[in-house]
LOMIBA-184018 format. One record per atom (N, C-alpha, C): y, z, x. Coordinates in steps of 0.05 Angstrom, whole numbers, plus 5000, padded with zeros to 4 digits. Layout:
YZX;...
This chain:
182953128056;180853178032;181253498026;182053558000;182453817995;179653987986;180254247977;177654357969;176154287947;177854197927;176754087903;174853847906;175753687923;174153417928;171753507944;171953697962;169853777979;167853897964;168454077943;166454187926;164853997908;166453807898;165453567883;163353397898;163753367924;162253217940;159653377946;159853637948;157253817955;155753807930;156653837909;155053837884;153553567881;155053357887;153553077884;151453067906;151853147929;149553157948;147153327940;147753567931;145353727921;144153617897;145553497880;144253377854;142453137865;143352987885;141952757893;139352837909;139453067924;137153157937;135253277918;136053397896;134053527875;132953297860;134253077853;133152837840;131252707858;131752697881;130052567902;127252717901;127452987904;124853147905;123253137879;124853107858;123653097831;122052837827;123352607835;121852367835;119752357854;120052487878;118052457899;115152587890;115652827877;113252967870;113253017839;113152797820;113252837793;111452997779;108752987793;106553107781;106853407783;107653487806;107853737814;110053927801;111953747796;114253857782;113653917753;112053717743;111353747718;108953957706;107254007725;104954157720;105754437715;104454587695;104854847694;102455007703;103055177721;100755347735;100655607722;098155737716;097955997706;097556197725;099356397726;099356607747;097056797741;095156857758;092757027755;092757237775;091657467767;090857667791;088957587809;088957707833;086957627855;084057727847;084057937834;081258027825;079957847804;082057767786;080957597765;080157307778;081657247799;080656997814;078057017825;077357247838;074657327850;072557307832;073057437804;071257437782;070657167775;072556967772;071956697764;070456557785;070856617811;069356497834;066356567829;065656837825;063256917822;061656807799;063156747778;062256637753;061756307756;062656207777;062355917781;064555757767;066655857753;068655697738;070555567757;070955637783;072955507801;071855277812;072955017807;071954777815;073554717843;075954737845;077654667869;079754877873;080054907901;082455067909;083954957929;086455007933;088254947954;089455177964;088755227991;089655458004;092255388024;094555508018;096955458035;098055718043;097455818068;097856068077;096356298059;097856468048;097056668029;097056597999;098156357994;098456247968;095956067961;094656127938;092355987928;092955847903;092555597901;092555447875;089855317868;089155277845;086455137840;086155057812;084054937806;082954797782;080554957770;080455017747;078255167734;076354927721;074155027712;072454827701;072954707675;074654857661;076054757634;078254597639;079254537663;081254347669;084154497672;084554757668;086954867672;087154957699;089754967707;090455037736;091455327738;091255447760;092255737764;093355747793;094855977796;095856057821;095656337826;095156437853;095056717859;095656767887;095957017892;096957077920;094757227933;093757127956;091457267968;092457477992;091357737990;091657908013;089757788035;090057948058;088257868078;085357938072;083957778055;081257848046;079357718064;077857858075;075557748092;073357578078;072557378091;069957228085;070757088056;073257018051;074056888029;072856608025;073356478048;072656198053;069456168048;068056368062;065256368060;064156388031;065556578016;064756617988;065256367970;067356247977;068155987961;066155767968;065355747992;063555548000;060755587988;059755847987;057155887974;057255817946;059355847934;059455757904;060055487900;060255307920;060755037917;063554927909;065355107917;068155047911;069354857932;070654607924;071954447939;074854557950;074954597975;077054747989;078754538004;081554578000;083754418010;085454608024;085854598052;087754748066;090154608077;092354718076;094754588084;096554798097;098354708115;100354928126;102554968104;103855188110;105855268088;108255068085;108954918109;111554758109;111054518094;108854438091;108254168078;108854148049;107854368035;108154338005;110654507995;111654668010;114054838002;116354758018;117554538018;119954488036;122454658028;123854758050;126454928046;128554728043;130654858036;133154688030;134154578056;133854748080;134554638107;132754428114;130154418110;128654188113;129153938101;130053958078;130553758057;133153648070;135253798077;137753698088;137453578113;135653678131;135053548157;133553288153;131753248136;130652988131;132552788118;134752888104;136352708090;138952668107;139252798130;141652778144;142652508154;140652328163;141652048171;142951898145;141151958120;142351808100;144851898088;145252178091;147652298081;150152208101;149552168130;151452078144;152151788140;150451608134;151151338129;152751308100;151851478082;153351498056;156451608062;157051808077;159451908084;161151698096;159951578120;161651358132;162451128114;160751038096;161150848079;163450898058;163351148050;165351248030;168151288043;167951378071;170451378084;171951128089;170350928097;171550658102;172250528074;171050578054;171950468029;174750598019;174850868026;177350988019;179650858035;179050838062;181150738079;182150478073;180150288063;180850008056;182449998031;181950178016;183450187987;186650237991;187450418009;189950448013;190650628036;192750678045;193550838068;194450628090;196650708102;197950538118;196450508147;195550718159;194450728183;191550738185;190250598161;187050648157;185850448177;183150508174;181450318188;181650038185;182149918162;182549648155;185449628146;187149808151;190049768141;191649648165;190449438179;192249348201;194949208190;194749108165;196948958157;198949098140;198349348140;200149538124;202649598140;205049588127;207449668140;207749938152;208749998175;209050248188;211950358184;213350238164;216250328160;216150608147;217850798156;217951048147;220151078128;219551198105;221651238083;222851508091;225751458094;227151718101;228151858076;227352098071;228352198044;229052508052;228152618073;229152858080;232152948083;233253138074;235853198078;236453348101;234553478116;234653638138;235353468162;237253568178;238353428203;239553138194;240753128169;242152898162;244652828179;244852608184;247252508200;249052328181;251452388183;253552248165;255652108183;257451968170;259451808184;261051998199;261452268192;262952428204;261952508235;259552468236;257952508262;258352288281;259452048273;259451818289;262551768295;263151768321;265951728329;266251508352;268751418356;268851228378;268550928372;267250888348;266550608344;267550558316;270350568311;271450588285;271050318271;271550098285;271249828271;268449758262;266549848279;263649818270;263050018249;264050228246;263750398226;264850318200;267150198201;268150048175;266649818166;265249678183;263649468175;261249568159;259749758170;257549878156;258350058133;260750188131;261550318109;261550178085;262549928088;263049728067;260349688052;258149658069;255649618057;254649848043;255050068052;254450348038;256150368011;258450258012;260250287988;259450067966;258349837978;257649627959;255149737946;253249867958;250749997944;251650207922;253650327930;254450587911;256050457886;257650257891;259350137870;259349827872;257149677865;256949387866;259149237850;259849357831;261649207808;264349177823;265249357841;267849327852;268049077868;265748967876;265748717895;265048477876;263048517861;261748297846;263448187824;265548327816;267248227794;269248017808;269547997835;271147827846;269247607860;266647577853;264647397862;263647427888;263847677898;262847737924;259647817922;257947727942;255447827943;255048047966;253048207960;252248377979;251048248004;252048328030;250848228055;248148278056;246448068066;243648098067;242948228091;244548208113;243548368137;245848388153;245748608172;247848678191;246648728219;247348578238;246048628267;248248778284;246949018292;248549188310;248149128340;249949028353;249748908379;251349098397;250549148420;251949328442;250149428462;251549498484;249849588507;248649868501;246449938514;245150188510;246650458511;246250598493;247650888491;250350868476;251050668462;253350638449;253350748420;251450788409;250750928382;249950758358;248350548367;247450368348;245350508327;243450628340;241550788323;242850968307;244751128320;246051348305;247351258281;248951018284;250250918263;248450848239;246050738247;243950698228;243150938212;242751168228;242351418216;244251528195;247051468205;249151558188;249351408160;248451148164;248150968139;246151088120;243851178132;241651278117;242651568105;244351708120;245251968109;247251928085;248851698088;250951678070;249951508045;248451328047;247351178024;245651328008;245851317981;244151457961;241851257955;240951117969;238750927966;236550967985;234050867978;231850907996;232650738021;231650898046;232250808073;229650778089;228850528095;226350498111;227150448142;225650588157;226350568186;223650478201;224050258218;221850168235;222450048260;220850078281;221549968305;220649668308;221849528325;221049228328;218149208340;217249408358;214849388370;212549448350;213049598325;211249658307;209849418291;211249208296;210248938285;208048818302;208248858328;206448738347;203848858347;201548708345;199048818346;197248648361;194648738365;193048578383;191748338368;192048338341;190548118327;193147948317;192847678318;194547498309;194747508277;196947508268;197547508240;198147798228;197647998243;197848268234;201048338230;202648248248;205348288247;206648148223;205947928218;206847758195;206047898170;203448008172;202548178147;203948408143;204948528162;206648778162;209348738152;210448518157;213248428151;213048378117;210648238110;210648218080;210248448071;208748658076;208148908062;211049058061;212449038084;215049218086;216849118065;216948848060;218748748040;217848818011;215148818008;213948877983;214549167978;214449357995;215449617990;218249627986;219949467998;222749477994;223449367965;221949167956;222449067928;221849287908;219849467914;218949697894;221349907893;222749957917;224750137915;227550007918;227949777907;230149627909;232649747890;235149757897;236249677923;235649897942;235249787969;234349957991;235449818016;235250008039;235949898066;233549918082;233049698099;231049708117;232449668146;231649858164;232949878193;230849808212;231049608229;229349528248;230549598275;229949748290;231049828318;229649668338;231049578356;230349398379;228949138368;230348998353;229048748340;228748518360;229248558385;228848348404;225748328412;224348558405;221748548411;220148358393;221148288371;219848058355;221847828347;224347848356;226347628348;226647448372;225147488393;225847268416;225846968407;227146818422;227146528416;224446418415;223746238394;221246118394;221045888413;218645818420;218245598438;218545688467;218845938473;219246028500;216646088513;214546108498;211846158511;209945898511;207645968525;205845748524;203745778504;204045968486;201846028466;201545838443;203645668439;203445508412;203945638389;203345548367;204045638340;202545898334;200245948347;198546208342;199846458358;202146418368;203146658382;203846858364;203047098368;203247348350;206147398346;207747378364;210747448361;212247228344;211546988347;212446758333;211846788305;209446848298;208246888272;209847098256;210347318272;211947528257;214647478253;216247288274;218747218270;219047038247;217246828244;216946618222;216946778197;215446958197;215147108166;217647258164;219147388183;221547538178;223647348170;223647118179;225946898173;225146818143;223046768134;222246698106;223346928088;222347188094;222847398077;225747418075;227247408096;230147448093;231847238078;231046998082;232546778069;230646528066;228646548048;226646338046;226646238019;224446108011;224645977983;224946187963;223546407966;223446647947;225046847961;227646857953;229347087966;229047367954;229647537973;229447817962;232047947957;232647997930;234948117924;234648407923;236748537934;237248827935;236248947958;235448777977;234248888002;236148828024;237449028038;239348978060;237749048089;238148858101;236748908129;238748968150;238449208162;240149258188;238549258210;239249148235;237849138258;239449218281;238249298304;239949388327;238649248350;240149168370;239249048395;241149068418;240649098442;242349048464;241948818480;240048628466;239548378481;240048138461;242348078450;242947898431;242647608446;242647578470;242347308485;239647178480;237647378477;234947258475;233847208447;235347288426;234947238399;234846988390;233046908372;232746638359;235346558345;236246328348;238646248333;238446258304;235746198293;235246198265;235646478252;235546678271;235746948260;238347028258;240246888275;242947008276;244846868255;243846658241;245546498224;246346638201;248746588188;249346698162;247446658141;246846858124;244546828106;242446998110;242047058138;240047268146;241847478157;243047448179;244747668187;247647578183;248747648158;251247568155;253347698172;252947918182;254848068199;253648138225;255148068245;254248178272;256548378281;255648628280;257548858286;257248928318;259348868331;259248958359;260149228363;258049388378;258249698379;258749708410;261149688424;261849708450;262149968459;262749988486;263250238499;266150308491;266650598485;268950658474;271550658491;273950618482;276250658499;276850948501;279351018513;280051288518;280251438492;281251328469;281451488443;278651508432;276951318435;274351338427;272851558442;273151548469;271751748484;272852028477;275252078471;276252328463;275152408434;274952218419;273552288393;270652348394;269252218411;266452258419;266052548428;267652618450;267652878461;268253088444;269953038424;271053258400;268253318386;266453128379;264453178365;262153318380;261853258406;259753398424;260853678434;263353718435;264253968447;263854198423;264054088397;263454288377;260654428379;258954298394;256154408393;255554598416;257854648434;257754828455;260055028453;259755258468;261655438463;263855388489;265955228480;267855118500;270055328504;271255358525;273355538533;276055398525;278255538525;280955458513;282355268535;281255278561;282455068578;281354808579;279354768563;278254468559;280054288549;281054098564;282753868554;280953628550;280853528527;278853298520;280253038530;282853038526;284152798537;284052758564;284252938581;283752928611;280952838618;278952968603;276352888608;275852558600;276752488577;276752208568;278052048589;280352098600;281751928620;279951888643;278552118654;277052078675;274251978673;273651838651;270851758649;270851478637;272351308651;272151038639;269750888642;268950708621;266350588622;264250748612;264450978606;262451158595;261651098566;259151088560;258151048533;257951328519;257451288492;257151558478;255051728487;252551618496;250351758508;251151898533;252651728552;253851868575;255552098572;257352128548;258852298544;257452568534;255452508518;253852708506;252352858531;251352698550;249952798574;251852978590;254252878594;256253028607;256953298597;257453298570;257853568558;255353768559;253053638556;250253808562;250253908589;250853748607;250653808637;252554048640;255054038631;257054238636;255954508622;254854498601;253854748587;251554868605;249654688617;247654788631;248854908660;250754808671;251954898694;253255168690;254455188666;256055448659;253655658655;251555588642;249355788637;248255868664;247755678683;246655738711;248355948725;251155938718;252956108730;253356388717;251556428691;251856648675;254556668660;255856458654;258156468642;257956478612;260056568593;259756618566;261056358555;262856238570;264155998556;263955758578;264255528568;264455288588;267155208592;268255228617;270655178627;271254898634;273854818640;274354548651;272954528678;272654718695;271654738720;268854628718;267354738698;264454658693;264154358686;266054268669;266253968661;266753818683;268753888702;269153718723;266853688743;265453938747;263153908765;261053758750;260753778725;258453608712;259253298713;261853268710;262652978715;262052868740;262853038764;262052938791;259152898794;257553058783;254653028785;253552798767;254852748746;253752518732;254852258747;257152238755;258251998766;257451928798;257252148813;256752128841;253952228848;252452358830;250052468838;250252758844;247952898844;247953188854;248453248882;249753458889;250153518917;247853588930;247253508953;244953558972;246053748995;246853958991;247954159009;245654249032;243354249024;241154299042;240454099061;241553869059;240953639079;242053709107;240153709124;241053759154;242653539166;245153589172;246553379184;247953509212;247753339233;248953419259;251853409255;253553549275;256253539274;257253249280;255953119296;256752829301;256752649276;254352699261;254052549235;256252619215;256752889212;258952979195;261852849202;261852859228;264852759238;265152459232;262552319237;262651999230;262851959199;261952139184;262052119155;264952169145;266152349158;268952439151;270652219158;270452079181;272251879186;271851619170;269051589163;268551349145;269851379121;269251599106;270551669079;273751679081;274951779104;277751799109;279051509110;277351319124;278151049125;278450889094;276450959080;276550859052;279250989036;279451249040;281851379028;284551259038;284851249062;287351169076;288050879066;286050699066;286550409059;287450409026;285850609012;286150618982;289250708977;290050878994;292950998990;295150778994;294250629011;296550439021;296250159009;294350108991;294049858977;295149908946;297349728941;298749788916;296749728891;295149558892;293549478871;290849638866;290449848886;287849988885;288250228865;286150308855;285950508835;286450818849;287850988836;288351228849;286051388857;286051538878;283651678890;283351938870;280951968862;280252208846;279152438864;277552368881;276252578898;274952458920;275052588945;273652498969;271752738978;269352658986;267552878996;265852779018;265052959034;263252889057;260553049051;260453169029;257753309020;255953059009;253453049021;251852859010;251252868980;251452658968;251052658936;249152398932;247252458915;245252238908;244152128933;244551858938;243451708959;245751668982;248151778978;250551728995;251051979014;251651929040;252452169055;255352289048;256652099037;259552189028;260651979010;262952068997;263751878976;266951878970;268151688966;271051698958;271151588929;271651728908;271551648882;274551578874;274751338863;277351258851;277051208821;279051278805;278951258777;281551108767;281150878751;283350738740;285050938724;287750858721;289251028705;289150968678;287950708672;287250638646;285350448642;283850408619;281550228614;282549938621;281149828641;281549548650;279749358638;280949148625;279148968609;278748708627;280448658643;280448438663;281548538693;280748378713;281348448739;283148198751;285148278766;286948098777;285947998807;286847798813;286247708844;287247918864;289648038859;290748228877;288748488878;287948558853;286048808852;283248738868;282348518864;279748458876;280248458907;282148328919;282848338946;283248648955;284648808939;284949098947;282249228948;280849178929;277949328928;276349218955;276648998962;274948898984;276149039011;278449049011;279949179035;279249479038;279149609011;278249899011;275449949020;274049759008;271149779015;270249739046;272049569060;271549519085;272749729106;274549909093;275850129107;274150329123;271750389110;269650559125;268750479150;268050179150;266650069173;268850049194;271349959189;273449939207;274050209219;274250419201;274550689215;272650749235;270150709230;267850749249;268650609276;269250389272;269750189296;272050279311;274250359299;276850429314;276350689329;274950899318;274951139327;272551179348;270251079342;267751119357;267050889375;268450649371;267650399385;265750199375;265649999385;264249769372;261249829372;260149959392;257450039397;256350219380;258150409370;257550659354;257450599324;258150359316;258450289290;255350339275;255150489251;252750519240;251950359218;249950409204;249050279181;250050389157;251850569157;252850719136;254150529116;255250319124;256950129107;255349909094;252749929094;251149709081;251749699052;252049889037;252649869008;255549739002;257249839022;259949719020;259949419024;258649319044;258449039052;257148889029;254748999018;253548858996;255448818973;256749048967;258649038944;260948818950;261948798973;264048628979;263148348980;260748278989;259548018988;259347908960;258048088941;257648008913;260647958901;262348118907;265248088896;266547818904;266447788929;267447518940;265947288930;263247288926;261647068915;262547008886;262947218872;263747198842;266547058841;268147158860;270947048861;270846728867;269146628881;269046358887;267346198865;265246298857;263246148838;263646188811;264646428805;265046468775;267746498766;269546608784;272346658773;274346448780;273446248795;275146038806;277546088821;277246298833;279546408852;279946298881;278246088884;278545948913;280245668910;281945658931;283645418930;282145168938;280245218958;278644988965;276544898945;275545038928;273444938910;274144928883;276745038875;277844998849;276745188826;277745158805;276645308781;274145168769;272145188783;269345068774;267245268781;265345298758;263145508763;260945358778;260345498797;258345428817;255645598819;255645748800;253445948797;250545848793;248745958806;246145868805;244945998780;242645838769;241245948746;239746188753;241246438748;239746668759;238946848733;239146708709;238346838686;235446898684;234647048663;231847108661;230246828655;227946808669;226246578669;224046588646;224246408628;222046408606;220246208613;217846268608;215646068613;216045828592;215545618601;215745388582;218545268579;220545428588;223145328588;224845258613;224645478630;225945458655;224145548679;221645418679;219345498699;220845448728;221845248732;222945158759;225945258762;226545328785;229445428788;231245188793;233245178776;235244968780;237545048798;238544838814;240744868833;243044708821;245144858815;247644738803;249644608824;249244628850;251044518868;249444398893;250744188906;249644068927;249544218953;248244138971;247844288998;250744329013;252444089010;255044079020;257044269008;256644308982;258344508966;257444768972;254844798975;253745078983;254745189008;255244999028;256345099053;259245159049;260744989030;263245079026;263745359014;261845398995;261845668982;261445889002;259645869019;259246059040;261646119057;262745889064;265445909080;267546049065;268045969041;270146099025;269446409022;266946489019;266146779015;266746909039;266046789062;266946929088;269746949091;271146759085;274346759089;275346989071;274547009048;275647249033;275047509041;272447569052;271647819064;273447839091;273647649104;275047689129;278447749125;279347639101;282047699094;282147989088;280648109072;280248369062;280048569086;278048459106;277448599132;280048649149;281448429151;284048419168;286248609156;286448589129;288448809115;287349049118;284949149115;284249399121;284549489151;284049309170;284249369199;287349429205;289149259193;291949289198;292949569189;292049649165;292849909152;291950129171;289250139176;287950369192;289550389219;290250139235;291350139258;294150259258;295950199237;298350319234;298250589227;296150689212;296050969200;293951119212;293551079240;291451199254;291851539254;294151629253;294551879253;293852009227;294551889207;293651959181;290751979177;289251809190;286551789190;285152039205;286452109226;285652369241;286052599225;288452629212;289152849195;287352889174;286752689160;285052689135;282152769141;281152649164;278452699172;278252969183;279953089194;279853379202;279653539177;281453489157;281553629131;279253629118;277853399115;275053379103;272853529120;273153539145;271453709160;271454009153;274054059147;274454379142;273654439114;274654259094;274254319064;271854189052;270753959064;268653829055;269053619029;270753759013;271753628989;274453648983;275853448977;278753448973;279353278948;281253368929;281853218908;283953018912;284552838897;286152618902;289152718905;289952948888;292753068894;293153188920;290753328929;290653448955;290953278977;289853038977;289752808996;292652688997;293952648973;296952538972;298952768982;298552998977;300153198987;300153199019;297553199027;297053209058;298452959073;298052709059;299152499071;301952439070;302952479045;305952429040;307852659044;306952899037;308553139040;307753339063;305653259076;304453419097;304053749089;302953749065;302153999054;299254059057;298654269071;295754289075;294654449053;292054379045;290754479022;290654779025;291254939005;291055219006;288355319001;287655509021;285055609021;284355849002;284555758976;284255938954;281155938945;280056178941;277456218933;277356328906;276256218887;276056288857;273456458858;273756748857;271556908858;269856938834;271156948808;269656968786;268756708773;269856538784;269056248773;270156148746;271656338732;272656288708;275456178707;276856218731;279556118730;279955858741;281855708730;282355448739;285055428749;285555368773;288255328786;288555018794;291054938788;291854678795;291854658828;292554858838;293354838868;290754928886;288655018872;285855068885;284754818896;283154818914;281654578922;279254558908;277854308908;275654298892;273254458904;273354508930;271354678943;271654968932;274155058930;274755328920;274155378892;274455168876;273855178849;270955218843;269255138862;266355198859;265455478869;267555638878;266855918888;265655898915;266255678932;265455678959;267855678979;267355809000;269355849022;269255599039;271755539048;271755309066;270855369093;269855179109;268555219137;271155259154;270755419176;272955469195;273655209208;276155179215;277154939228;276054919258;275454659264;274754619290;276354639311;
């Protein structure tokens, strides 16, 4: 409410109060009283002409014998009442507040009424319009994006070229519809962006908003859901009504799985709020009365739970998959994010992209940001390759916990455990190359051997799976060979867990068991919906289940035997690597290979200023830390 409206309401209130008082005392407002001097009043009293007086403090009003009224002011005159009584004057006395109400008194008496009037006016204004009003439950919460500040364009989106082409066509259609319509083509009604979290679905929608010269409405799927049944459906109707007014336009619904889940999955029947909202959305998109000129773009990372009616052509004509980027995509994404930081000349984006398989766009953005924070912590002016490598280790393996108190025995056991993994990995042909081995506690692990694939792998071979199982069992076997059967620790629990899952998938999902054949034996472990899969179903008999368990055990035992054979033959290499890890704590893959195959000891170089990067320096030295003295 601005100042003009406030002044207008103040005037209305004052006029109302004035009218009230005028009608409350009409006689007194209309009577004309003659002002007389006090001495004249006393003379009239002596002559007996005063019939009636009303004394209110020092103010005196009265009526004369001829019927005229008068008023006067009385000083502190003694014996005035006695004199009036002697002359037979009718005296009326009243306090000053009764007959002369102040503005404050009037306002106080009128306060409850004014409050009720104000509340009534407020509610009436809210009911007339406004999205978030008291009675505006059914109004759409879609925000119209019009500001040019912070605009995202297609140049800011990288790594998802195919998806970008799909949505670029929609924008082009809006800019030049004749180009497509002359061939009989219709504008797509909807595009569904599908992909894992962090791949850039919302960013792609923002780019569409930035590129398209049409109104762009943005809303979240949860904004439709309300505590009252029918409110979501009302908001859908209102959203499309707004869209019709601004046609042609784009409506973007983020996380559409909040309202688009399969119907019939609940026990609430037809009055289920989410179902009502979904039904209305289906009708508005492609119902009896179709909406022309409104393009709906939605994003979700849960396409499996969406209703089939929502996914059919005519509603969502295009399903654009926005997946994790490949090596070229990662390089392009890194190029976008590196522009935002002060990167040094030694930063090689291709190397970073190669060392980050499976990273999403959000992961890469976080990696670049972490490297900038690490460089700032060291008071550097530029972000170097060393900082990015350190940030990559932090993101992939967890932050270092150097302050953790470990005994020498625990360090020795950890060194042999990680050395066991590394030796088996070096001697398995199908295993991924070692990137780094460390005995510094990171995250929840006491040590770690990190392997990186040479290229992006889209599928896994049987040979690779067996190699991975053997590498995972290498740590446990190294403990057993060096320290004895009774000194084996619980450190291999995560390895055993991973191996068991891998072997079970090989038997039940991948069909890699000769005994059971290429048949899926997996249990129904998907999300349970009430009303659909209340009870857990078993897809195999008890006899088959025993066979599955036997096959899983057999696969794990084969990997165990392979790892044991390697470590028994390469026991000297294991001792050599474990001692090196105890001295340097962290070794790169190249340093491990040089030590094993060429017998080249890592050089004890210490990078004092932290800005230089040497290929020959150890990972410990690159962090500006001195190696521990040899045992």
